[in-house]
TORSE-96780 format. One line per 10 residues: number of its first residue (from 1); for each residue x, y, z of N, C-alpha, C, O. Coordinates in steps of 0.02 Angstrom, whole numbers. Example, Ala and Ser with C-alpha at 12.3 -4.5 7.8 and 13.67 -1.06 7.14 Angstrom:
BEGIN
1	660:-284:390:615:-225:390:660:-165:390:712:-166:423; 642:-112:354:684:-53:357:645:2:394:670:57:402
//
This chain:
BEGIN
1	-1450:-1233:-1085:-1384:-1210:-1101:-1370:-1147:-1061:-1412:-1102:-1057; -1312:-1143:-1034:-1293:-1086:-992:-1271:-1028:-1036:-1235:-1038:-1086; -1291:-967:-1019:-1271:-908:-1058:-1209:-875:-1029:-1185:-825:-1056; -1182:-903:-975:-1123:-874:-943:-1061:-914:-963:-1055:-972:-944; -1014:-883:-1001:-955:-920:-1023:-904:-930:-967:-858:-971:-975; -912:-896:-911:-865:-903:-855:-888:-959:-809:-948:-970:-802; -842:-995:-779:-862:-1046:-731:-900:-1014:-672:-891:-955:-657; -940:-1054:-639:-981:-1029:-584:-939:-1005:-525:-963:-965:-485; -877:-1027:-519:-836:-1006:-462:-801:-940:-475:-766:-915:-430; -809:-911:-534:-778:-847:-549:-828:-792:-536:-883:-793:-564
11	-810:-744:-495:-853:-686:-483:-810:-625:-484:-766:-616:-442; -823:-582:-532:-783:-521:-538:-809:-465:-495:-779:-412:-492; -864:-476:-460:-894:-423:-420:-894:-438:-346:-936:-414:-309; -846:-478:-323:-843:-491:-251:-826:-426:-215:-776:-394:-230; -869:-407:-170:-858:-346:-132:-809:-359:-77:-812:-410:-42; -762:-313:-69:-715:-318:-14:-740:-274:43:-766:-220:31; -731:-298:103:-744:-254:159:-682:-255:203:-642:-303:202; -674:-204:242:-614:-194:281:-626:-217:352:-674:-196:385; -583:-260:376:-588:-285:444:-548:-238:489:-487:-241:492; -584:-195:524:-552:-145:567:-510:-179:622:-461:-150:646
21	-528:-240:641:-490:-275:692:-420:-293:669:-376:-305:711; -409:-295:604:-342:-311:577:-295:-251:575:-235:-260:571; -322:-191:579:-282:-131:569:-223:-125:618:-168:-110:596; -232:-137:683:-173:-131:728:-117:-179:710:-59:-159:709; -133:-242:697:-81:-291:680:-48:-274:613:13:-278:607; -88:-255:564:-60:-237:499:-19:-173:505:33:-165:473; -42:-127:547:-4:-65:559:64:-80:590:114:-50:570; 65:-125:638:129:-145:669:175:-179:618:235:-165:616; 147:-223:578:186:-256:526:214:-205:477:272:-208:458; 172:-157:457:194:-105:411:251:-64:442:299:-48:407
31	245:-48:506:297:-10:539:363:-48:539:415:-20:523; 361:-111:556:423:-151:559:455:-156:490:516:-146:483; 415:-170:439:442:-176:371:468:-109:346:520:-106:313; 432:-55:360:455:12:339:520:32:374:564:61:343; 525:16:439:588:30:475:646:-8:444:699:20:431; 636:-72:431:689:-113:400:707:-85:332:766:-78:315; 656:-68:292:667:-42:225:706:24:227:755:32:190; 685:70:270:718:135:273:789:131:302:834:167:280; 799:88:350:866:79:377:912:48:324:970:67:318; 885:2:285:924:-27:230:940:26:177:996:28:151
41	892:68:161:904:121:112:960:167:137:1005:184:100; 956:186:201:1009:228:230:1076:194:230:1126:224:211; 1078:131:250:1141:94:253:1172:85:184:1232:95:175; 1130:66:136:1155:57:68:1178:123:38:1228:125:2; 1142:177:54:1162:243:29:1231:263:55:1273:288:18; 1242:251:120:1308:266:149:1362:222:118:1418:245:107; 1346:159:104:1396:113:77:1414:127:4:1471:120:-16; 1365:147:-35:1376:155:-107:1395:226:-129:1428:234:-180; 1374:275:-91:1383:344:-113:1423:384:-62:1426:366:-3; 1455:437:-84:1494:478:-38:1450:524:5:1449:585:-5
51	1413:494:51:1369:531:96:1402:532:164:1423:481:191; 1407:591:192:1439:600:257:1392:582:314:1332:593:310; 1420:554:367:1382:539:427:1358:603:462:1315:600:506; 1385:660:442:1364:724:470:1295:746:444:1265:793:470; 1271:712:392:1204:727:366:1153:693:412:1138:634:405; 1128:731:460:1088:706:515:1024:668:493:1009:617:523; 987:691:442:925:655:425:935:582:406:888:543:409; 996:562:386:1008:493:368:1037:452:425:1059:395:414; 1036:479:485:1059:441:543:1001:398:570:943:411:553; 1017:349:610:967:300:632:908:330:670:851:314:655
61	921:375:717:866:403:758:817:442:715:756:430:721; 839:489:673:790:524:631:753:477:583:693:487:571; 787:427:556:753:380:512:698:344:550:641:340:526; 714:318:609:664:282:649:607:327:670:549:308:666; 623:388:692:571:434:716:523:452:660:462:446:668; 549:474:602:505:497:548:468:439:515:413:449:490; 497:380:515:461:321:490:402:306:536:347:291:513; 414:309:601:361:297:650:305:348:642:246:330:641; 323:411:635:272:464:625:232:452:562:170:457:563; 265:435:507:231:424:444:183:364:446:126:369:424
71	207:309:473:165:249:475:107:258:524:51:239:508; 120:286:583:65:297:630:13:345:601:-47:335:611; 36:396:566:-11:441:533:-53:405:481:-114:416:477; -22:363:442:-59:325:391:-109:278:422:-166:273:399; -90:244:475:-135:197:509:-194:235:540:-251:212:536; -181:292:569:-235:332:599:-283:356:545:-344:350:553; -257:383:490:-300:407:436:-340:349:407:-400:356:394; -307:292:396:-341:233:368:-399:212:414:-453:197:391; -386:210:479:-438:189:528:-497:237:527:-555:215:529; -483:301:523:-537:351:520:-578:343:455:-639:346:456
81	-543:332:400:-578:324:336:-621:261:335:-676:261:308; -596:208:365:-635:146:368:-701:157:405:-753:130:387; -699:197:457:-759:210:497:-807:258:462:-868:250:468; -781:309:427:-824:363:405:-829:374:330:-876:408:307; -783:348:290:-785:362:218:-828:311:181:-832:253:201; -859:334:128:-899:290:86:-855:241:47:-872:182:41; -799:265:22:-752:224:-16:-683:232:16:-641:268:-10; -671:198:72:-609:210:109:-545:191:71:-494:225:79; -546:138:31:-484:118:-4:-464:169:-57:-406:188:-62; -512:192:-96:-497:242:-147:-477:308:-115:-430:341:-138
91	-511:327:-63:-495:389:-28:-426:385:3:-387:433:-1; -409:329:34:-343:321:65:-289:323:12:-235:351:24; -301:293:-46:-251:295:-100:-237:367:-122:-179:385:-131; -289:406:-129:-280:476:-149:-244:516:-95:-198:555:-110; -264:506:-33:-232:542:22:-158:523:27:-116:565:39; -143:459:18:-74:436:21:-31:470:-32:24:492:-17; -57:475:-92:-20:509:-146:-9:582:-129:46:609:-139; -60:616:-105:-55:687:-89:-4:698:-32:38:742:-36; -9:657:20:38:664:77:109:648:55:156:681:77; 118:598:12:185:583:-14:213:643:-51:271:663:-39
101	174:672:-95:199:731:-133:215:789:-86:266:823:-95; 173:800:-36:187:853:13:249:838:54:287:884:71; 261:775:70:319:757:111:384:765:73:438:769:103; 380:767:7:441:776:-33:463:849:-37:520:863:-55; 418:895:-21:434:967:-26:494:986:18:539:1019:-6; 496:966:82:555:984:122:620:954:94:673:986:98; 615:895:65:674:865:35:697:906:-26:757:916:-36; 649:928:-66:667:969:-124:698:1035:-103:743:1060:-137; 674:1062:-48:703:1125:-21:776:1114:-3:817:1160:-9; 793:1054:20:863:1040:38:911:1047:-21:970:1059:-11
111	885:1040:-82:927:1050:-141:951:1123:-146:1005:1136:-172; 910:1169:-121:926:1240:-128:953:1272:-64:994:1318:-66; 930:1247:-7:955:1271:57:985:1211:93:956:1156:91; 1040:1219:123:1073:1163:157:1079:1177:232:1132:1196:256; 1025:1166:269:1028:1179:341:1070:1126:378:1091:1138:435; 1081:1069:347:1120:1016:378:1189:1015:346:1196:1025:286; 1241:1002:386:1307:996:357:1309:934:311:1275:884:324; 1349:939:260:1361:883:214:1300:863:173:1293:805:154; 1255:911:160:1197:896:118:1221:889:46:1253:933:18; 1205:832:17:1222:820:-54:1159:797:-90:1112:773:-59
121	1158:803:-156:1100:779:-194:1087:704:-182:1029:684:-178; 1139:664:-177:1128:592:-165:1096:579:-97:1055:534:-90; 1116:617:-46:1086:610:20:1012:629:19:970:596:50; 996:682:-18:926:704:-23:885:652:-62:828:638:-44; 913:624:-114:878:572:-152:866:511:-109:813:479:-114; 913:493:-66:903:437:-19:844:452:27:803:407:41; 838:514:51:781:533:94:716:526:55:666:500:81; 716:550:-7:656:546:-48:636:473:-60:576:457:-60; 685:431:-71:671:360:-81:639:330:-18:596:286:-24; 660:352:40:629:328:102:556:349:107:514:310:130
131	540:409:85:471:432:85:428:389:39:373:368:57; 454:376:-20:418:335:-69:409:264:-42:355:234:-48; 461:237:-12:458:169:16:405:164:70:364:118:70; 405:211:117:357:209:172:286:217:146:241:181:168; 275:264:100:207:274:73:183:212:36:125:193:43; 227:182:-3:209:122:-41:191:64:6:142:29:-5; 231:55:58:217:1:106:152:13:143:112:-33:152; 140:75:164:77:91:200:17:78:154:-31:46:175; 21:102:94:-35:93:47:-46:20:32:-102:-5:35; 8:-15:15:1:-86:-3:-22:-130:54:-68:-170:46
141	9:-123:112:-8:-167:169:-78:-152:195:-118:-198:205; -93:-89:207:-158:-72:238:-216:-88:192:-268:-113:215; -209:-75:127:-266:-86:82:-273:-159:62:-328:-180:43; -220:-199:67:-228:-269:48:-236:-316:107:-276:-363:104; -199:-305:161:-201:-352:217:-258:-339:265:-272:-381:308; -292:-283:259:-349:-268:303:-415:-284:270:-468:-275:301; -415:-306:208:-477:-322:174:-489:-397:173:-443:-436:176; -552:-415:170:-571:-485:164:-635:-488:122:-673:-440:121; -646:-544:88:-705:-548:45:-769:-545:87:-771:-568:144; -820:-515:58:-885:-512:91:-915:-582:88:-930:-607:34
151	-924:-613:145:-946:-683:149:-1015:-692:118:-1027:-741:83; -1061:-646:131:-1129:-652:104:-1128:-651:28:-1160:-693:-4; -1091:-604:-1:-1087:-599:-74:-1055:-662:-102:-1079:-689:-152; -1002:-685:-72:-966:-743:-97:-1011:-805:-93:-1013:-845:-140; -1048:-814:-38:-1092:-872:-31:-1150:-870:-80:-1168:-922:-108; -1178:-812:-92:-1237:-807:-134:-1221:-809:-208:-1262:-832:-248; -1163:-785:-229:-1151:-777:-300:-1099:-823:-330:-1101:-835:-390; -1052:-848:-292:-997:-881:-325:-991:-956:-313:-955:-990:-350; -1024:-982:-264:-1013:-1052:-247:-1074:-1094:-261:-1093:-1136:-220; -1105:-1084:-318:-1163:-1121:-338:-1141:-1176:-387:-1132:-1163:-446
161	-1132:-1236:-362:-1108:-1291:-404:-1158:-1311:-457:-1139:-1339:-508; -1223:-1299:-446:-1273:-1321:-494:-1269:-1282:-559:-1297:-1304:-609; -1236:-1224:-560:-1231:-1184:-621:-1174:-1208:-666:-1167:-1181:-721; -1135:-1256:-645:-1080:-1281:-686:-1109:-1323:-742:-1158:-1359:-732; -1079:-1319:-802:-1102:-1361:-857:-1095:-1435:-839:-1045:-1456:-808; -1146:-1475:-858:-1144:-1546:-840:-1116:-1588:-897:-1091:-1643:-884; -1120:-1565:-959:-1091:-1603:-1014:-1060:-1555:-1064:-1069:-1495:-1059; -1025:-1582:-1112:-988:-1542:-1160:-1033:-1498:-1203:-1012:-1444:-1224; -1095:-1519:-1215:-1140:-1479:-1257:-1164:-1416:-1221:-1188:-1369:-1254; -1156:-1413:-1155:-1176:-1354:-1117:-1123:-1299:-1117:-1137:-1243:-1096
171	-1063:-1314:-1139:-1009:-1264:-1139:-1016:-1221:-1201:-1022:-1246:-1256; -1016:-1156:-1191:-1026:-1109:-1245:-960:-1093:-1278:-910:-1079:-1244; -960:-1094:-1343:-902:-1073:-1382:-912:-999:-1398:-961:-982:-1430; -867:-955:-1375:-877:-883:-1387:-875:-864:-1460:-898:-810:-1478; -847:-907:-1504:-844:-891:-1575:-906:-915:-1612:-916:-896:-1670; -947:-956:-1581:-1006:-985:-1612:-1066:-940:-1599:-1077:-919:-1542; -1106:-924:-1651:-1165:-882:-1639:-1216:-920:-1595:-1223:-981:-1600; -1251:-883:-1553:-1299:-915:-1508:-1369:-910:-1534:-1416:-934:-1502
//
């Protein structure tokens, strides 16, 4: 009788490893999606709210430039962590949160100082939303699309067909004492 109530194909301890070869392609995908997302945020903000075109940070060139800087920075940091960090995914998650919070400081300053003409709270909130969008996309895409299951672990632990129960009496009822 098997003492494991889970099927043999279930393994909760599959180790993930990061395929460094995927980082450039995933980085490019992240950049394209972040650019589309931020341009949409800017366009929708202009359409729905009374934001002036004189507010330079919400124009196309600054949006594209700062999105490029943010994504390239994230891809570079992620690549370095993959090579040198013991726990690159957890470390990258923490760094992403810290950098996001730091990137919001200049936007918060805009609430009190208005170096750009036509600075409004709604325009600043749109900028902040772009920061959150870019950070979320970088974190999500890089940490999920660059990982793959560890083949050795998967082969050794999860695909053993002989461990499957062969008849109904071998299936353990978790409510029944053993």
